[in-house]
mmCIF file as gemmi writes it, N, C-alpha and C atoms, coordinates in Angstrom:
data_model
loop_
_atom_site.group_PDB
_atom_site.id
_atom_site.type_symbol
_atom_site.label_atom_id
_atom_site.label_alt_id
_atom_site.label_comp_id
_atom_site.label_asym_id
_atom_site.label_entity_id
_atom_site.label_seq_id
_atom_site.pdbx_PDB_ins_code
_atom_site.Cartn_x
_atom_site.Cartn_y
_atom_site.Cartn_z
_atom_site.occupancy
_atom_site.B_iso_or_equiv
_atom_site.pdbx_formal_charge
_atom_site.auth_seq_id
_atom_site.auth_asym_id
_atom_site.pdbx_PDB_model_num
ATOM 1 N N . MET Axp A 1 ? 113.952 96.339 81.451 1 0 ? 1 A 1
ATOM 2 C CA . MET Axp A 1 ? 112.595 96.468 81.949 1 0 ? 1 A 1
ATOM 3 C C . MET Axp A 1 ? 112.102 95.1 82.409 1 0 ? 1 A 1
ATOM 4 N N . LYS Axp A 2 ? 111.386 95.104 83.514 1 0 ? 2 A 1
ATOM 5 C CA . LYS Axp A 2 ? 110.884 93.849 84.075 1 0 ? 2 A 1
ATOM 6 C C . LYS Axp A 2 ? 109.691 93.356 83.269 1 0 ? 2 A 1
ATOM 7 N N . PRO Axp A 3 ? 109.538 92.034 83.203 1 0 ? 3 A 1
ATOM 8 C CA . PRO Axp A 3 ? 108.328 91.496 82.569 1 0 ? 3 A 1
ATOM 9 C C . PRO Axp A 3 ? 107.085 91.872 83.381 1 0 ? 3 A 1
ATOM 10 N N . PHE Axp A 4 ? 105.956 91.873 82.689 1 0 ? 4 A 1
ATOM 11 C CA . PHE Axp A 4 ? 104.702 92.3 83.308 1 0 ? 4 A 1
ATOM 12 C C . PHE Axp A 4 ? 104.328 91.421 84.495 1 0 ? 4 A 1
ATOM 13 N N . ASN Axp A 5 ? 104.494 90.103 84.374 1 0 ? 5 A 1
ATOM 14 C CA . ASN Axp A 5 ? 104.106 89.192 85.454 1 0 ? 5 A 1
ATOM 15 C C . ASN Axp A 5 ? 104.956 89.403 86.698 1 0 ? 5 A 1
ATOM 16 N N . GLU Axp A 6 ? 106.236 89.672 86.499 1 0 ? 6 A 1
ATOM 17 C CA . GLU Axp A 6 ? 107.116 89.896 87.645 1 0 ? 6 A 1
ATOM 18 C C . GLU Axp A 6 ? 106.752 91.202 88.357 1 0 ? 6 A 1
ATOM 19 N N . LYS Axp A 7 ? 106.412 92.225 87.59 1 0 ? 7 A 1
ATOM 20 C CA . LYS Axp A 7 ? 106.037 93.499 88.174 1 0 ? 7 A 1
ATOM 21 C C . LYS Axp A 7 ? 104.744 93.38 88.971 1 0 ? 7 A 1
ATOM 22 N N . ILE Axp A 8 ? 103.761 92.678 88.41 1 0 ? 8 A 1
ATOM 23 C CA . ILE Axp A 8 ? 102.486 92.49 89.11 1 0 ? 8 A 1
ATOM 24 C C . ILE Axp A 8 ? 102.677 91.642 90.364 1 0 ? 8 A 1
ATOM 25 N N . SER Axp A 9 ? 103.5 90.609 90.288 1 0 ? 9 A 1
ATOM 26 C CA . SER Axp A 9 ? 103.715 89.771 91.468 1 0 ? 9 A 1
ATOM 27 C C . SER Axp A 9 ? 104.444 90.544 92.562 1 0 ? 9 A 1
ATOM 28 N N . ASN Axp A 10 ? 105.381 91.422 92.195 1 0 ? 10 A 1
ATOM 29 C CA . ASN Axp A 10 ? 106.049 92.251 93.202 1 0 ? 10 A 1
ATOM 30 C C . ASN Axp A 10 ? 105.069 93.203 93.872 1 0 ? 10 A 1
ATOM 31 N N . LEU Axp A 11 ? 104.17 93.776 93.09 1 0 ? 11 A 1
ATOM 32 C CA . LEU Axp A 11 ? 103.168 94.669 93.663 1 0 ? 11 A 1
ATOM 33 C C . LEU Axp A 11 ? 102.196 93.917 94.558 1 0 ? 11 A 1
ATOM 34 N N . LEU Axp A 12 ? 101.833 92.695 94.174 1 0 ? 12 A 1
ATOM 35 C CA . LEU Axp A 12 ? 100.943 91.88 95.001 1 0 ? 12 A 1
ATOM 36 C C . LEU Axp A 12 ? 101.609 91.497 96.319 1 0 ? 12 A 1
ATOM 37 N N . ILE Axp A 13 ? 102.886 91.16 96.25 1 0 ? 13 A 1
ATOM 38 C CA . ILE Axp A 13 ? 103.624 90.835 97.476 1 0 ? 13 A 1
ATOM 39 C C . ILE Axp A 13 ? 103.698 92.048 98.389 1 0 ? 13 A 1
ATOM 40 N N . LEU Axp A 14 ? 103.939 93.226 97.821 1 0 ? 14 A 1
ATOM 41 C CA . LEU Axp A 14 ? 103.974 94.454 98.608 1 0 ? 14 A 1
ATOM 42 C C . LEU Axp A 14 ? 102.627 94.724 99.264 1 0 ? 14 A 1
ATOM 43 N N . PHE Axp A 15 ? 101.55 94.527 98.526 1 0 ? 15 A 1
ATOM 44 C CA . PHE Axp A 15 ? 100.2 94.752 99.043 1 0 ? 15 A 1
ATOM 45 C C . PHE Axp A 15 ? 99.888 93.809 100.203 1 0 ? 15 A 1
ATOM 46 N N . VAL Axp A 16 ? 100.17 92.533 100.027 1 0 ? 16 A 1
ATOM 47 C CA . VAL Axp A 16 ? 99.892 91.539 101.079 1 0 ? 16 A 1
ATOM 48 C C . VAL Axp A 16 ? 100.781 91.79 102.29 1 0 ? 16 A 1
ATOM 49 N N . ALA Axp A 17 ? 102.029 92.185 102.058 1 0 ? 17 A 1
ATOM 50 C CA . ALA Axp A 17 ? 102.93 92.474 103.176 1 0 ? 17 A 1
ATOM 51 C C . ALA Axp A 17 ? 102.449 93.67 103.982 1 0 ? 17 A 1
ATOM 52 N N . CYS Axp A 18 ? 101.886 94.662 103.325 1 0 ? 18 A 1
ATOM 53 C CA . CYS Axp A 18 ? 101.33 95.815 104.043 1 0 ? 18 A 1
ATOM 54 C C . CYS Axp A 18 ? 100.157 95.392 104.913 1 0 ? 18 A 1
ATOM 55 N N . ILE Axp A 19 ? 99.274 94.589 104.363 1 0 ? 19 A 1
ATOM 56 C CA . ILE Axp A 19 ? 98.113 94.146 105.134 1 0 ? 19 A 1
ATOM 57 C C . ILE Axp A 19 ? 98.556 93.311 106.336 1 0 ? 19 A 1
ATOM 58 N N . LEU Axp A 20 ? 99.436 92.351 106.11 1 0 ? 20 A 1
ATOM 59 C CA . LEU Axp A 20 ? 99.884 91.497 107.213 1 0 ? 20 A 1
ATOM 60 C C . LEU Axp A 20 ? 100.681 92.276 108.251 1 0 ? 20 A 1
ATOM 61 N N . GLY Axp A 21 ? 101.509 93.19 107.802 1 0 ? 21 A 1
ATOM 62 C CA . GLY Axp A 21 ? 102.323 93.971 108.731 1 0 ? 21 A 1
ATOM 63 C C . GLY Axp A 21 ? 101.487 94.84 109.645 1 0 ? 21 A 1
ATOM 64 N N . VAL Axp A 22 ? 100.519 95.532 109.084 1 0 ? 22 A 1
ATOM 65 C CA . VAL Axp A 22 ? 99.672 96.403 109.902 1 0 ? 22 A 1
ATOM 66 C C . VAL Axp A 22 ? 98.784 95.57 110.824 1 0 ? 22 A 1
ATOM 67 N N . THR Axp A 23 ? 98.309 94.437 110.358 1 0 ? 23 A 1
ATOM 68 C CA . THR Axp A 23 ? 97.458 93.578 111.187 1 0 ? 23 A 1
ATOM 69 C C . THR Axp A 23 ? 98.241 93.015 112.37 1 0 ? 23 A 1
ATOM 70 N N . VAL Axp A 24 ? 99.43 92.506 112.115 1 0 ? 24 A 1
ATOM 71 C CA . VAL Axp A 24 ? 100.256 91.966 113.206 1 0 ? 24 A 1
ATOM 72 C C . VAL Axp A 24 ? 100.647 93.077 114.173 1 0 ? 24 A 1
ATOM 73 N N . ASN Axp A 25 ? 100.952 94.254 113.639 1 0 ? 25 A 1
ATOM 74 C CA . ASN Axp A 25 ? 101.296 95.384 114.496 1 0 ? 25 A 1
ATOM 75 C C . ASN Axp A 25 ? 100.133 95.769 115.4 1 0 ? 25 A 1
ATOM 76 N N . SER Axp A 26 ? 98.932 95.825 114.882 1 0 ? 26 A 1
ATOM 77 C CA . SER Axp A 26 ? 97.783 96.188 115.707 1 0 ? 26 A 1
ATOM 78 C C . SER Axp A 26 ? 97.468 95.109 116.736 1 0 ? 26 A 1
ATOM 79 N N . LEU Axp A 27 ? 97.681 93.844 116.373 1 0 ? 27 A 1
ATOM 80 C CA . LEU Axp A 27 ? 97.496 92.773 117.364 1 0 ? 27 A 1
ATOM 81 C C . LEU Axp A 27 ? 98.516 92.867 118.49 1 0 ? 27 A 1
ATOM 82 N N . CYS Axp A 28 ? 99.75 93.192 118.154 1 0 ? 28 A 1
ATOM 83 C CA . CYS Axp A 28 ? 100.778 93.346 119.181 1 0 ? 28 A 1
ATOM 84 C C . CYS Axp A 28 ? 100.477 94.526 120.099 1 0 ? 28 A 1
ATOM 85 N N . ILE Axp A 29 ? 99.979 95.602 119.549 1 0 ? 29 A 1
ATOM 86 C CA . ILE Axp A 29 ? 99.615 96.76 120.368 1 0 ? 29 A 1
ATOM 87 C C . ILE Axp A 29 ? 98.467 96.404 121.313 1 0 ? 29 A 1
ATOM 88 N N . ALA Axp A 30 ? 97.456 95.696 120.795 1 0 ? 30 A 1
ATOM 89 C CA . ALA Axp A 30 ? 96.321 95.305 121.641 1 0 ? 30 A 1
ATOM 90 C C . ALA Axp A 30 ? 96.774 94.367 122.76 1 0 ? 30 A 1
ATOM 91 N N . LEU Axp A 31 ? 97.643 93.427 122.438 1 0 ? 31 A 1
ATOM 92 C CA . LEU Axp A 31 ? 98.129 92.5 123.456 1 0 ? 31 A 1
ATOM 93 C C . LEU Axp A 31 ? 98.988 93.207 124.494 1 0 ? 31 A 1
ATOM 94 N N . SER Axp A 32 ? 99.846 94.113 124.048 1 0 ? 32 A 1
ATOM 95 C CA . SER Axp A 32 ? 100.712 94.806 125.007 1 0 ? 32 A 1
ATOM 96 C C . SER Axp A 32 ? 99.914 95.722 125.932 1 0 ? 32 A 1
ATOM 97 N N . THR Axp A 33 ? 98.883 96.374 125.419 1 0 ? 33 A 1
ATOM 98 C CA . THR Axp A 33 ? 98.069 97.203 126.307 1 0 ? 33 A 1
ATOM 99 C C . THR Axp A 33 ? 97.283 96.341 127.298 1 0 ? 33 A 1
ATOM 100 N N . ASP Axp A 34 ? 96.826 95.181 126.867 1 0 ? 34 A 1
ATOM 101 C CA . ASP Axp A 34 ? 96.125 94.294 127.803 1 0 ? 34 A 1
ATOM 102 C C . ASP Axp A 34 ? 97.071 93.729 128.854 1 0 ? 34 A 1
ATOM 103 N N . VAL Axp A 35 ? 98.318 93.49 128.48 1 0 ? 35 A 1
ATOM 104 C CA . VAL Axp A 35 ? 99.302 93.026 129.469 1 0 ? 35 A 1
ATOM 105 C C . VAL Axp A 35 ? 99.592 94.139 130.468 1 0 ? 35 A 1
ATOM 106 N N . LEU Axp A 36 ? 99.687 95.385 130.004 1 0 ? 36 A 1
ATOM 107 C CA . LEU Axp A 36 ? 99.884 96.501 130.926 1 0 ? 36 A 1
ATOM 108 C C . LEU Axp A 36 ? 98.701 96.656 131.87 1 0 ? 36 A 1
ATOM 109 N N . VAL Axp A 37 ? 97.496 96.486 131.374 1 0 ? 37 A 1
ATOM 110 C CA . VAL Axp A 37 ? 96.313 96.538 132.234 1 0 ? 37 A 1
ATOM 111 C C . VAL Axp A 37 ? 96.349 95.396 133.237 1 0 ? 37 A 1
ATOM 112 N N . LEU Axp A 38 ? 96.801 94.223 132.809 1 0 ? 38 A 1
ATOM 113 C CA . LEU Axp A 38 ? 96.938 93.084 133.723 1 0 ? 38 A 1
ATOM 114 C C . LEU Axp A 38 ? 97.936 93.391 134.831 1 0 ? 38 A 1
ATOM 115 N N . ILE Axp A 39 ? 99.041 94.004 134.478 1 0 ? 39 A 1
ATOM 116 C CA . ILE Axp A 39 ? 100.056 94.331 135.48 1 0 ? 39 A 1
ATOM 117 C C . ILE Axp A 39 ? 99.537 95.385 136.459 1 0 ? 39 A 1
ATOM 118 N N . LEU Axp A 40 ? 98.816 96.377 135.947 1 0 ? 40 A 1
ATOM 119 C CA . LEU Axp A 40 ? 98.359 97.472 136.802 1 0 ? 40 A 1
ATOM 120 C C . LEU Axp A 40 ? 97.135 97.114 137.637 1 0 ? 40 A 1
ATOM 121 N N . THR Axp A 41 ? 96.171 96.429 137.051 1 0 ? 41 A 1
ATOM 122 C CA . THR Axp A 41 ? 94.918 96.175 137.772 1 0 ? 41 A 1
ATOM 123 C C . THR Axp A 41 ? 94.745 94.732 138.219 1 0 ? 41 A 1
ATOM 124 N N . GLY Axp A 42 ? 95.408 93.804 137.564 1 0 ? 42 A 1
ATOM 125 C CA . GLY Axp A 42 ? 95.272 92.409 137.941 1 0 ? 42 A 1
ATOM 126 C C . GLY Axp A 42 ? 94.178 91.669 137.197 1 0 ? 42 A 1
ATOM 127 N N . SER Axp A 43 ? 93.554 92.302 136.213 1 0 ? 43 A 1
ATOM 128 C CA . SER Axp A 43 ? 92.512 91.616 135.445 1 0 ? 43 A 1
ATOM 129 C C . SER Axp A 43 ? 92.883 91.621 133.968 1 0 ? 43 A 1
ATOM 130 N N . PHE Axp A 44 ? 92.774 90.462 133.357 1 0 ? 44 A 1
ATOM 131 C CA . PHE Axp A 44 ? 93.095 90.311 131.935 1 0 ? 44 A 1
ATOM 132 C C . PHE Axp A 44 ? 91.792 90.284 131.161 1 0 ? 44 A 1
ATOM 133 N N . ASP Axp A 45 ? 91.571 91.299 130.332 1 0 ? 45 A 1
ATOM 134 C CA . ASP Axp A 45 ? 90.274 91.463 129.678 1 0 ? 45 A 1
ATOM 135 C C . ASP Axp A 45 ? 90.427 91.433 128.151 1 0 ? 45 A 1
ATOM 136 N N . LEU Axp A 46 ? 91.007 90.376 127.633 1 0 ? 46 A 1
ATOM 137 C CA . LEU Axp A 46 ? 91.155 90.233 126.184 1 0 ? 46 A 1
ATOM 138 C C . LEU Axp A 46 ? 90.149 89.192 125.707 1 0 ? 46 A 1
ATOM 139 N N . LYS Axp A 47 ? 89.153 89.657 124.968 1 0 ? 47 A 1
ATOM 140 C CA . LYS Axp A 47 ? 88.095 88.767 124.501 1 0 ? 47 A 1
ATOM 141 C C . LYS Axp A 47 ? 88.244 88.487 123.013 1 0 ? 47 A 1
ATOM 142 N N . LYS Axp A 48 ? 87.574 87.427 122.566 1 0 ? 48 A 1
ATOM 143 C CA . LYS Axp A 48 ? 87.638 87.035 121.165 1 0 ? 48 A 1
ATOM 144 C C . LYS Axp A 48 ? 87.065 88.122 120.258 1 0 ? 48 A 1
ATOM 145 N N . ALA Axp A 49 ? 86.027 88.786 120.689 1 0 ? 49 A 1
ATOM 146 C CA . ALA Axp A 49 ? 85.432 89.864 119.888 1 0 ? 49 A 1
ATOM 147 C C . ALA Axp A 49 ? 86.403 91.02 119.722 1 0 ? 49 A 1
ATOM 148 N N . GLY Axp A 50 ? 87.153 91.323 120.758 1 0 ? 50 A 1
ATOM 149 C CA . GLY Axp A 50 ? 88.148 92.383 120.675 1 0 ? 50 A 1
ATOM 150 C C . GLY Axp A 50 ? 89.277 92.031 119.725 1 0 ? 50 A 1
ATOM 151 N N . ILE Axp A 51 ? 89.664 90.761 119.717 1 0 ? 51 A 1
ATOM 152 C CA . ILE Axp A 51 ? 90.716 90.311 118.81 1 0 ? 51 A 1
ATOM 153 C C . ILE Axp A 51 ? 90.247 90.407 117.365 1 0 ? 51 A 1
ATOM 154 N N . PHE Axp A 52 ? 89.014 89.976 117.099 1 0 ? 52 A 1
ATOM 155 C CA . PHE Axp A 52 ? 88.488 90.057 115.732 1 0 ? 52 A 1
ATOM 156 C C . PHE Axp A 52 ? 88.324 91.5 115.265 1 0 ? 52 A 1
ATOM 157 N N . LYS Axp A 53 ? 87.92 92.384 116.172 1 0 ? 53 A 1
ATOM 158 C CA . LYS Axp A 53 ? 87.795 93.798 115.834 1 0 ? 53 A 1
ATOM 159 C C . LYS Axp A 53 ? 89.167 94.39 115.509 1 0 ? 53 A 1
ATOM 160 N N . THR Axp A 54 ? 90.177 94.02 116.267 1 0 ? 54 A 1
ATOM 161 C CA . THR Axp A 54 ? 91.535 94.496 116.008 1 0 ? 54 A 1
ATOM 162 C C . THR Axp A 54 ? 92.051 93.971 114.676 1 0 ? 54 A 1
ATOM 163 N N . ILE Axp A 55 ? 91.771 92.712 114.364 1 0 ? 55 A 1
ATOM 164 C CA . ILE Axp A 55 ? 92.191 92.147 113.077 1 0 ? 55 A 1
ATOM 165 C C . ILE Axp A 55 ? 91.484 92.86 111.932 1 0 ? 55 A 1
ATOM 166 N N . LYS Axp A 56 ? 90.197 93.121 112.082 1 0 ? 56 A 1
ATOM 167 C CA . LYS Axp A 56 ? 89.437 93.813 111.037 1 0 ? 56 A 1
ATOM 168 C C . LYS Axp A 56 ? 89.982 95.222 110.815 1 0 ? 56 A 1
ATOM 169 N N . ASN Axp A 57 ? 90.235 95.95 111.901 1 0 ? 57 A 1
ATOM 170 C CA . ASN Axp A 57 ? 90.785 97.296 111.769 1 0 ? 57 A 1
ATOM 171 C C . ASN Axp A 57 ? 92.168 97.271 111.133 1 0 ? 57 A 1
ATOM 172 N N . GLY Axp A 58 ? 92.98 96.31 111.514 1 0 ? 58 A 1
ATOM 173 C CA . GLY Axp A 58 ? 94.313 96.186 110.924 1 0 ? 58 A 1
ATOM 174 C C . GLY Axp A 58 ? 94.259 95.871 109.441 1 0 ? 58 A 1
ATOM 175 N N . CYS Axp A 59 ? 93.323 95.027 109.048 1 0 ? 59 A 1
ATOM 176 C CA . CYS Axp A 59 ? 93.179 94.7 107.621 1 0 ? 59 A 1
ATOM 177 C C . CYS Axp A 59 ? 92.704 95.901 106.811 1 0 ? 59 A 1
ATOM 178 N N . VAL Axp A 60 ? 91.8 96.675 107.359 1 0 ? 60 A 1
ATOM 179 C CA . VAL Axp A 60 ? 91.304 97.855 106.64 1 0 ? 60 A 1
ATOM 180 C C . VAL Axp A 60 ? 92.413 98.893 106.488 1 0 ? 60 A 1
ATOM 181 N N . ILE Axp A 61 ? 93.109 99.194 107.57 1 0 ? 61 A 1
ATOM 182 C CA . ILE Axp A 61 ? 94.197 100.173 107.501 1 0 ? 61 A 1
ATOM 183 C C . ILE Axp A 61 ? 95.327 99.658 106.619 1 0 ? 61 A 1
ATOM 184 N N . GLY Axp A 62 ? 95.633 98.36 106.707 1 0 ? 62 A 1
ATOM 185 C CA . GLY Axp A 62 ? 96.66 97.771 105.859 1 0 ? 62 A 1
ATOM 186 C C . GLY Axp A 62 ? 96.289 97.801 104.383 1 0 ? 62 A 1
ATOM 187 N N . THR Axp A 63 ? 95.014 97.637 104.096 1 0 ? 63 A 1
ATOM 188 C CA . THR Axp A 63 ? 94.558 97.711 102.704 1 0 ? 63 A 1
ATOM 189 C C . THR Axp A 63 ? 94.753 99.113 102.14 1 0 ? 63 A 1
ATOM 190 N N . PHE Axp A 64 ? 94.374 100.123 102.92 1 0 ? 64 A 1
ATOM 191 C CA . PHE Axp A 64 ? 94.591 101.495 102.459 1 0 ? 64 A 1
ATOM 192 C C . PHE Axp A 64 ? 96.081 101.785 102.26 1 0 ? 64 A 1
ATOM 193 N N . THR Axp A 65 ? 96.902 101.347 103.199 1 0 ? 65 A 1
ATOM 194 C CA . THR Axp A 65 ? 98.344 101.559 103.086 1 0 ? 65 A 1
ATOM 195 C C . THR Axp A 65 ? 98.902 100.831 101.873 1 0 ? 65 A 1
ATOM 196 N N . GLY Axp A 66 ? 98.476 99.598 101.672 1 0 ? 66 A 1
ATOM 197 C CA . GLY Axp A 66 ? 98.943 98.82 100.529 1 0 ? 66 A 1
ATOM 198 C C . GLY Axp A 66 ? 98.553 99.434 99.203 1 0 ? 66 A 1
ATOM 199 N N . VAL Axp A 67 ? 97.327 99.949 99.122 1 0 ? 67 A 1
ATOM 200 C CA . VAL Axp A 67 ? 96.88 100.598 97.885 1 0 ? 67 A 1
ATOM 201 C C . VAL Axp A 67 ? 97.724 101.833 97.595 1 0 ? 67 A 1
ATOM 202 N N . VAL Axp A 68 ? 98.019 102.615 98.624 1 0 ? 68 A 1
ATOM 203 C CA . VAL Axp A 68 ? 98.85 103.802 98.428 1 0 ? 68 A 1
ATOM 204 C C . VAL Axp A 68 ? 100.244 103.414 97.958 1 0 ? 68 A 1
ATOM 205 N N . PHE Axp A 69 ? 100.838 102.388 98.56 1 0 ? 69 A 1
ATOM 206 C CA . PHE Axp A 69 ? 102.173 101.957 98.15 1 0 ? 69 A 1
ATOM 207 C C . PHE Axp A 69 ? 102.174 101.425 96.719 1 0 ? 69 A 1
ATOM 208 N N . VAL Axp A 70 ? 101.16 100.657 96.358 1 0 ? 70 A 1
ATOM 209 C CA . VAL Axp A 70 ? 101.095 100.099 95.004 1 0 ? 70 A 1
ATOM 210 C C . VAL Axp A 70 ? 100.918 101.212 93.977 1 0 ? 70 A 1
ATOM 211 N N . ILE Axp A 71 ? 100.043 102.164 94.263 1 0 ? 71 A 1
ATOM 212 C CA . ILE Axp A 71 ? 99.858 103.278 93.332 1 0 ? 71 A 1
ATOM 213 C C . ILE Axp A 71 ? 101.132 104.101 93.212 1 0 ? 71 A 1
ATOM 214 N N . ALA Axp A 72 ? 101.819 104.298 94.327 1 0 ? 72 A 1
ATOM 215 C CA . ALA Axp A 72 ? 103.074 105.051 94.281 1 0 ? 72 A 1
ATOM 216 C C . ALA Axp A 72 ? 104.129 104.317 93.452 1 0 ? 72 A 1
ATOM 217 N N . ARG Axp A 73 ? 104.161 103.004 93.561 1 0 ? 73 A 1
ATOM 218 C CA . ARG Axp A 73 ? 105.11 102.231 92.744 1 0 ? 73 A 1
ATOM 219 C C . ARG Axp A 73 ? 104.725 102.258 91.274 1 0 ? 73 A 1
ATOM 220 N N . LEU Axp A 74 ? 103.444 102.207 90.973 1 0 ? 74 A 1
ATOM 221 C CA . LEU Axp A 74 ? 103.005 102.237 89.585 1 0 ? 74 A 1
ATOM 222 C C . LEU Axp A 74 ? 103.328 103.585 88.922 1 0 ? 74 A 1
ATOM 223 N N . PHE Axp A 75 ? 103.191 104.67 89.68 1 0 ? 75 A 1
ATOM 224 C CA . PHE Axp A 75 ? 103.498 105.98 89.133 1 0 ? 75 A 1
ATOM 225 C C . PHE Axp A 75 ? 104.977 106.345 89.266 1 0 ? 75 A 1
ATOM 226 N N . LYS Axp A 76 ? 105.776 105.416 89.824 1 0 ? 76 A 1
ATOM 227 C CA . LYS Axp A 76 ? 107.221 105.572 89.978 1 0 ? 76 A 1
ATOM 228 C C . LYS Axp A 76 ? 107.595 106.821 90.752 1 0 ? 76 A 1
ATOM 229 N N . LEU Axp A 77 ? 106.91 107.022 91.869 1 0 ? 77 A 1
ATOM 230 C CA . LEU Axp A 77 ? 107.244 108.139 92.737 1 0 ? 77 A 1
ATOM 231 C C . LEU Axp A 77 ? 108.549 107.854 93.457 1 0 ? 77 A 1
ATOM 232 N N . LYS Axp A 78 ? 109.288 108.867 93.78 1 0 ? 78 A 1
ATOM 233 C CA . LYS Axp A 78 ? 110.567 108.691 94.437 1 0 ? 78 A 1
ATOM 234 C C . LYS Axp A 78 ? 110.36 108.183 95.859 1 0 ? 78 A 1
ATOM 235 N N . ARG Axp A 79 ? 111.307 107.401 96.339 1 0 ? 79 A 1
ATOM 236 C CA . ARG Axp A 79 ? 111.362 106.842 97.693 1 0 ? 79 A 1
ATOM 237 C C . ARG Axp A 79 ? 110.236 105.865 97.983 1 0 ? 79 A 1
ATOM 238 N N . PHE Axp A 80 ? 109.633 105.273 96.987 1 0 ? 80 A 1
ATOM 239 C CA . PHE Axp A 80 ? 108.657 104.212 97.182 1 0 ? 80 A 1
ATOM 240 C C . PHE Axp A 80 ? 109.179 103.009 96.463 1 0 ? 80 A 1
């Protein structure tokens, strides 16, 4: 059996990785759609407010995903 500190640190790493992964993924999606709009129309419309909104949405969705993964690991559900 793993020590308590190691188990908590693994869960914390999983939680932070979920948040960062979803945030980076949403930023990449926003950038790729803006590049496609640039190619099609010729105007690049990526503003700082849009980037912050995308980061905020990614953090919220990543937090929910991370909480679900951590709870699934705590309850020892299969395939988590």
